C-alpha positions as CSV (number, residue, x, y, z in Angstrom):
1,M,-64.3,90.6,-62.6
2,E,-60.8,90.0,-61.4
3,A,-60.4,87.1,-59.0
4,I,-59.6,88.0,-55.4
5,M,-56.4,86.3,-54.3
6,K,-57.2,84.5,-51.0
7,Y,-53.6,83.7,-50.1
8,D,-50.4,85.7,-50.4
9,V,-48.4,82.5,-50.6
10,I,-49.2,78.9,-51.2
11,V,-46.6,76.4,-50.0
12,I,-46.7,72.9,-51.6
13,G,-44.9,70.4,-49.3
14,A,-45.1,71.1,-45.6
15,G,-42.1,68.9,-44.6
16,S,-38.7,70.1,-43.4
17,M,-38.2,73.2,-45.6
18,G,-41.8,73.9,-46.4
19,M,-43.1,74.0,-42.8
20,A,-40.2,76.2,-41.8
21,A,-41.0,78.6,-44.7
22,G,-44.6,78.6,-43.7
23,Y,-43.7,79.6,-40.2
24,F,-41.5,82.5,-41.3
25,L,-43.9,83.7,-43.9
26,A,-46.9,83.7,-41.5
27,K,-44.7,85.4,-38.8
28,K,-44.2,88.2,-41.4
29,G,-47.9,88.6,-41.7
30,Q,-48.3,86.8,-45.0
31,R,-51.6,84.9,-45.6
32,V,-50.2,81.4,-46.1
33,L,-51.7,78.1,-47.2
34,L,-49.6,75.0,-46.6
35,I,-50.5,71.9,-48.6
36,D,-49.2,68.5,-48.0
37,A,-50.0,65.1,-49.5
38,F,-49.7,63.5,-46.1
39,D,-49.9,64.8,-42.5
40,P,-46.5,66.1,-41.4
41,P,-44.4,64.9,-39.7
42,H,-44.9,61.6,-41.5
43,T,-42.9,58.6,-42.7
44,S,-43.3,59.2,-46.5
45,G,-40.5,61.7,-46.9
46,S,-37.0,62.4,-45.6
47,H,-37.7,63.9,-42.2
48,H,-38.7,60.9,-40.0
49,G,-36.5,58.6,-37.9
50,E,-36.5,60.8,-34.8
51,T,-33.0,62.4,-35.1
52,R,-30.7,64.3,-37.5
53,I,-27.1,65.5,-37.0
54,I,-26.3,69.2,-37.0
55,R,-22.7,70.2,-37.5
56,Y,-21.0,73.4,-38.6
57,A,-17.4,72.5,-39.7
58,Y,-18.8,71.2,-42.9
59,G,-17.1,68.4,-44.9
60,E,-19.4,68.8,-47.9
61,G,-18.0,72.3,-48.5
62,E,-17.0,75.5,-46.7
63,E,-19.8,77.4,-48.6
64,Y,-22.3,75.7,-46.4
65,V,-20.9,77.0,-43.1
66,P,-22.7,80.5,-43.0
67,L,-26.0,78.8,-43.6
68,A,-25.3,76.1,-40.9
69,L,-24.4,78.8,-38.4
70,R,-27.6,80.7,-39.2
71,A,-29.5,77.5,-38.8
72,K,-28.0,77.0,-35.4
73,E,-29.2,80.5,-34.3
74,L,-32.7,79.9,-35.7
75,W,-33.0,76.5,-33.9
76,E,-32.0,78.2,-30.7
77,E,-34.6,81.0,-31.3
78,L,-37.3,78.4,-31.9
79,E,-36.5,76.6,-28.7
80,K,-36.7,79.9,-26.8
81,E,-39.9,80.9,-28.5
82,S,-41.6,77.5,-27.9
83,G,-40.1,76.6,-24.5
84,Q,-39.2,73.2,-26.0
85,S,-35.9,71.5,-26.4
86,F,-35.0,69.6,-29.5
87,F,-31.3,70.1,-29.7
88,L,-28.9,67.7,-27.9
89,K,-25.3,68.9,-27.7
90,T,-23.7,65.5,-28.1
91,G,-20.8,66.8,-30.2
92,V,-20.1,65.3,-33.6
93,L,-17.0,63.2,-34.4
94,S,-16.0,62.9,-38.0
95,V,-13.6,60.0,-38.7
96,G,-11.5,58.9,-41.7
97,E,-8.1,58.7,-43.3
98,E,-6.1,61.9,-42.7
99,T,-6.0,62.3,-46.5
100,S,-9.8,62.1,-46.8
101,S,-11.1,65.2,-48.6
102,F,-14.2,65.2,-46.4
103,I,-12.0,65.3,-43.2
104,Q,-9.7,67.9,-44.7
105,T,-12.7,70.1,-45.6
106,V,-14.0,69.8,-42.0
107,I,-10.6,71.0,-40.7
108,A,-10.4,73.8,-43.3
109,S,-13.9,75.1,-42.7
110,A,-13.2,75.1,-38.9
111,K,-10.1,77.2,-39.5
112,T,-11.8,79.6,-42.0
113,Y,-14.7,80.3,-39.6
114,N,-12.8,79.9,-36.3
115,L,-15.0,77.0,-35.1
116,P,-14.0,74.9,-32.1
117,L,-12.6,71.6,-33.4
118,E,-10.4,69.0,-31.7
119,V,-8.3,66.9,-34.1
120,L,-7.6,63.5,-32.6
121,N,-5.2,60.6,-33.6
122,A,-6.4,57.0,-33.5
123,V,-5.2,56.5,-29.9
124,E,-6.9,59.7,-28.8
125,I,-10.1,58.7,-30.5
126,H,-10.2,55.4,-28.6
127,T,-9.2,57.1,-25.3
128,S,-12.0,59.6,-25.6
129,F,-14.6,57.2,-26.9
130,P,-13.7,53.6,-26.0
131,G,-16.5,52.3,-28.2
132,I,-14.5,53.2,-31.3
133,T,-11.3,51.5,-32.5
134,V,-9.7,52.8,-35.8
135,P,-6.5,52.2,-37.7
136,D,-3.4,54.4,-37.0
137,S,-3.9,56.1,-40.4
138,F,-7.3,57.5,-39.2
139,I,-7.9,60.8,-37.5
140,G,-11.0,62.2,-35.9
141,C,-12.4,65.7,-35.9
142,F,-14.5,66.4,-32.8
143,E,-16.8,69.4,-32.9
144,P,-18.0,69.9,-29.3
145,T,-20.7,72.5,-30.0
146,S,-22.6,70.4,-32.5
147,G,-25.0,67.5,-32.0
148,V,-28.4,66.1,-32.7
149,L,-31.8,67.6,-33.6
150,K,-35.0,65.8,-32.8
151,C,-36.3,66.3,-36.3
152,E,-40.0,65.3,-35.9
153,D,-40.3,67.4,-32.8
154,A,-38.8,70.4,-34.6
155,I,-41.3,70.1,-37.5
156,R,-44.2,69.8,-35.0
157,T,-43.0,73.0,-33.4
158,Y,-42.8,74.9,-36.7
159,K,-46.3,73.5,-37.5
160,E,-47.7,74.7,-34.2
161,F,-46.3,78.2,-34.5
162,A,-47.1,78.6,-38.2
163,L,-50.7,77.9,-37.4
164,K,-50.5,80.2,-34.4
165,Y,-49.4,83.0,-36.7
166,G,-52.3,82.4,-39.0
167,A,-51.1,79.9,-41.6
168,E,-53.6,77.4,-42.8
169,L,-52.6,73.7,-43.4
170,L,-54.3,71.2,-45.7
171,T,-53.1,67.7,-45.0
172,N,-53.7,64.6,-47.2
173,H,-54.2,66.7,-50.3
174,P,-51.9,65.5,-53.1
175,V,-51.4,68.3,-55.7
176,K,-52.7,67.3,-59.1
177,D,-51.9,70.4,-61.2
178,I,-50.4,73.9,-60.9
179,K,-51.1,76.9,-63.1
180,V,-48.9,79.9,-62.8
181,A,-49.3,83.4,-64.3
182,E,-47.1,86.5,-63.8
183,D,-49.0,87.6,-60.6
184,S,-51.0,84.6,-59.6
185,V,-51.0,80.8,-59.0
186,K,-53.7,78.2,-59.0
187,V,-53.1,74.9,-57.2
188,H,-55.4,72.0,-58.0
189,T,-55.9,69.2,-55.4
190,G,-58.6,66.8,-56.8
191,D,-61.7,68.9,-57.2
192,N,-60.4,71.8,-55.2
193,V,-58.6,74.9,-56.6
194,Y,-56.6,77.3,-54.3
195,E,-55.5,80.7,-55.5
196,G,-52.6,82.8,-54.4
197,K,-50.1,85.5,-55.5
198,R,-46.9,83.5,-55.0
199,L,-45.9,79.9,-54.8
200,V,-43.3,77.9,-52.8
201,L,-42.6,74.4,-54.0
202,S,-40.7,72.2,-51.6
203,A,-42.2,68.7,-52.0
204,G,-39.2,66.5,-51.3
205,A,-39.3,63.4,-53.5
206,W,-42.3,64.7,-55.4
207,S,-40.5,68.0,-56.3
208,K,-39.2,66.7,-59.7
209,E,-42.6,65.7,-61.0
210,L,-44.3,68.9,-59.7
211,L,-41.6,71.2,-61.1
212,A,-42.1,69.5,-64.4
213,K,-45.6,70.9,-64.4
214,L,-43.9,74.3,-64.3
215,G,-41.7,73.5,-67.3
216,L,-38.6,72.7,-65.2
217,N,-36.7,69.4,-65.7
218,L,-34.3,69.2,-62.8
219,P,-32.0,66.3,-61.9
220,A,-33.5,65.6,-58.4
221,T,-33.8,61.8,-58.2
222,P,-35.5,60.1,-55.3
223,I,-33.6,57.1,-54.0
224,R,-34.3,54.5,-51.3
225,K,-32.2,54.7,-48.1
226,T,-32.1,52.8,-44.9
227,F,-31.0,53.2,-41.3
228,A,-31.2,51.1,-38.1
229,W,-30.9,50.9,-34.4
230,F,-28.5,48.4,-32.7
231,E,-28.2,47.1,-29.1
232,A,-25.5,49.1,-27.4
233,D,-23.9,49.2,-24.0
234,E,-24.9,52.6,-22.5
235,K,-21.5,53.0,-20.8
236,F,-19.8,53.1,-24.2
237,Y,-22.5,54.4,-26.5
238,G,-25.1,56.3,-24.4
239,E,-25.9,59.9,-24.9
240,G,-23.6,62.1,-22.7
241,K,-20.7,59.7,-23.3
242,F,-20.8,59.1,-27.0
243,P,-21.1,61.6,-29.9
244,A,-23.0,61.7,-33.1
245,F,-20.6,60.6,-35.8
246,S,-19.7,60.2,-39.4
247,F,-17.2,57.8,-40.9
248,D,-15.5,58.3,-44.3
249,T,-14.1,54.9,-45.1
250,K,-13.0,53.0,-48.2
251,S,-16.2,50.9,-47.9
252,G,-18.5,53.9,-47.7
253,M,-19.7,57.0,-45.9
254,Y,-21.6,56.3,-42.7
255,Y,-23.3,58.4,-40.1
256,G,-24.9,57.7,-36.7
257,F,-26.0,58.7,-33.3
258,P,-25.5,57.7,-29.7
259,S,-28.1,55.7,-27.8
260,I,-30.7,58.4,-26.9
261,D,-33.1,57.5,-24.1
262,G,-31.8,53.9,-24.3
263,A,-33.0,53.4,-27.9
264,G,-29.7,51.9,-29.1
265,L,-27.0,53.1,-31.4
266,K,-28.5,54.5,-34.7
267,L,-26.6,54.0,-37.9
268,G,-27.1,54.7,-41.6
269,R,-25.0,54.7,-44.8
270,H,-25.0,58.0,-46.7
271,D,-23.6,56.8,-50.0
272,G,-23.7,53.3,-51.5
273,I,-25.8,52.0,-54.4
274,Q,-28.4,54.6,-55.4
275,Q,-31.6,52.6,-55.7
276,A,-33.9,54.9,-57.7
277,Q,-37.3,55.1,-56.0
278,N,-40.7,56.1,-57.5
279,P,-42.1,58.2,-54.7
280,N,-45.6,57.1,-55.6
281,E,-44.7,53.4,-54.9
282,E,-44.1,51.8,-51.6
283,V,-40.4,51.7,-50.5
284,A,-39.1,48.2,-50.1
285,P,-38.7,47.4,-46.4
286,F,-35.4,47.1,-44.5
287,N,-33.9,43.7,-45.4
288,D,-30.9,41.4,-44.6
289,G,-28.7,43.1,-47.2
290,D,-29.3,46.5,-45.6
291,R,-28.4,45.0,-42.2
292,A,-25.2,43.5,-43.5
293,E,-24.1,46.8,-45.1
294,L,-24.4,48.5,-41.7
295,E,-22.9,45.7,-39.7
296,N,-19.8,45.9,-41.9
297,L,-18.9,49.2,-40.4
298,L,-19.7,48.1,-36.8
299,R,-17.5,45.0,-37.1
300,S,-14.6,47.2,-38.4
301,Y,-14.8,50.1,-36.0
302,M,-17.3,49.6,-33.2
303,P,-17.1,45.9,-32.4
304,Q,-18.8,46.3,-29.0
305,V,-22.1,47.3,-30.6
306,G,-24.7,44.5,-30.4
307,K,-27.4,43.0,-32.5
308,L,-29.9,44.7,-34.8
309,K,-33.0,46.0,-33.0
310,F,-34.9,47.2,-36.0
311,G,-34.4,49.1,-39.3
312,K,-36.3,51.6,-41.3
313,T,-36.4,53.1,-44.8
314,C,-36.6,56.7,-46.1
315,M,-36.0,58.6,-49.3
316,Y,-33.2,61.0,-50.3
317,T,-33.7,63.3,-53.2
318,M,-30.3,63.4,-54.8
319,T,-28.8,65.9,-57.2
320,P,-25.8,64.9,-59.3
321,D,-23.4,67.0,-57.3
322,E,-25.2,66.4,-54.0
323,N,-25.7,70.2,-53.5
324,F,-29.1,71.7,-52.8
325,I,-31.4,73.4,-55.3
326,I,-32.8,76.7,-54.0
327,D,-33.9,79.2,-56.7
328,T,-36.6,81.3,-58.2
329,H,-38.3,80.1,-61.4
330,P,-36.5,81.6,-64.5
331,L,-39.9,82.6,-66.0
332,Y,-42.1,83.2,-63.0
333,K,-40.5,85.4,-60.3
334,N,-43.5,84.6,-58.0
335,V,-42.3,80.9,-57.8
336,V,-39.6,79.8,-55.4
337,F,-38.5,76.2,-55.2
338,A,-36.3,74.2,-52.9
339,A,-35.4,70.6,-53.6
340,G,-32.6,68.0,-54.0
341,F,-31.3,68.1,-50.4
342,S,-29.4,64.9,-51.0
343,G,-29.5,63.5,-47.5
344,H,-27.9,66.3,-45.7
345,G,-30.5,69.0,-45.7
346,F,-32.5,68.8,-42.5
347,K,-30.0,70.6,-40.2
348,F,-30.4,73.6,-42.6
349,S,-34.2,73.7,-42.7
350,S,-34.6,76.5,-40.2
351,A,-32.2,78.7,-42.3
352,V,-33.6,77.5,-45.6
353,G,-37.1,78.4,-44.4
354,E,-36.0,81.9,-43.6
355,V,-34.2,82.2,-47.0
356,I,-37.3,81.1,-48.8
357,S,-39.4,83.6,-46.9
358,D,-37.0,86.3,-47.9
359,L,-36.9,85.3,-51.5
360,V,-40.7,85.3,-51.6
361,T,-41.2,88.7,-49.9
362,T,-38.2,90.7,-51.0
363,G,-36.7,88.7,-53.9
364,K,-33.3,88.6,-52.2
365,T,-31.4,87.0,-49.3
366,P,-28.1,87.9,-47.5
367,Y,-26.7,84.5,-48.3
368,D,-24.8,83.4,-51.4
369,L,-27.0,80.9,-53.1
370,S,-24.9,80.5,-56.2
371,L,-24.0,76.9,-55.2
372,F,-27.7,76.0,-55.2
373,S,-28.8,77.7,-58.4
374,A,-30.8,75.6,-60.8
375,S,-28.9,77.3,-63.6
376,R,-25.9,75.0,-63.0
377,W,-27.8,72.6,-65.3
378,E,-29.6,73.3,-68.5
379,V,-33.1,73.9,-67.3
380,E,-35.7,73.1,-69.9
């Protein structure tokens, strides 16, 4: 007797992308099972730390702008649907040498998509934001409509509404094995087996090892990253007076946030030494070397920022070109995977969730995903 498929879609990994996908799929009437090795939102992935930047004039590539603008619309829709607010319009200031490719791509993408952007010289940066002092060779690109997302609140909201629309959620269930056929999937968690018609795999730092079970060897490498909060004078660095920011400097690419609710200025480094991290092992805690790396930027450009309050760690899952992976399995069209968000993915998670739901239910999406295709590498 043929097995009855209990679920239309099983989603492995209910973090940023997976939880959003579960919401959109359940809202479409799909019978959805979300499975996570932890209890999202949690501190074992890439979505904790309270806040993420959302910007639209995108220095990583103009190809991202349509997806960023759709993400903005979907975050606004979720706020309206839930009656909650998790977007803070702080504006985002991108700073660097005028010749910086990142800065020039920010400017170019703003022109291409007619986005509001103010280009400031070094004096204008300091006049607008007295907490920043930069060399005369630096310029700043201030995007007033962008800002900050409260990432954990956003995931909680998607979780609440996914369940409201009928999705089921299994927490603290690490996936041990996956079996896929042309029109069915079986997911093993310990002694339990869950069956469905289609599969979404978006398991963050665990994506590489789980995709390997499906015969895919993708270069999505988990690495250890750190970020920290510093004492900051609210009159210079408080929310409402100071923007979220990114700095492209000779010593590295940094990002940060104003002091929100008096928490202090938050700062992280996007690039730097890539310390490969086994996701099944504990991440080494924030240390003095991490602190020194961040204080280097503060001494150079924000000297009024005070002492370290505390630091935290997280994981990026990096691809060689730092572009995402969003694709359908080359052999199994009932498997969609999303991975390798390389430290700049959260802002897109609303739109990526919608894209995943479209790929699962219709096999297509209105967005050009060629940049994110797994075929850009030789997939085994």
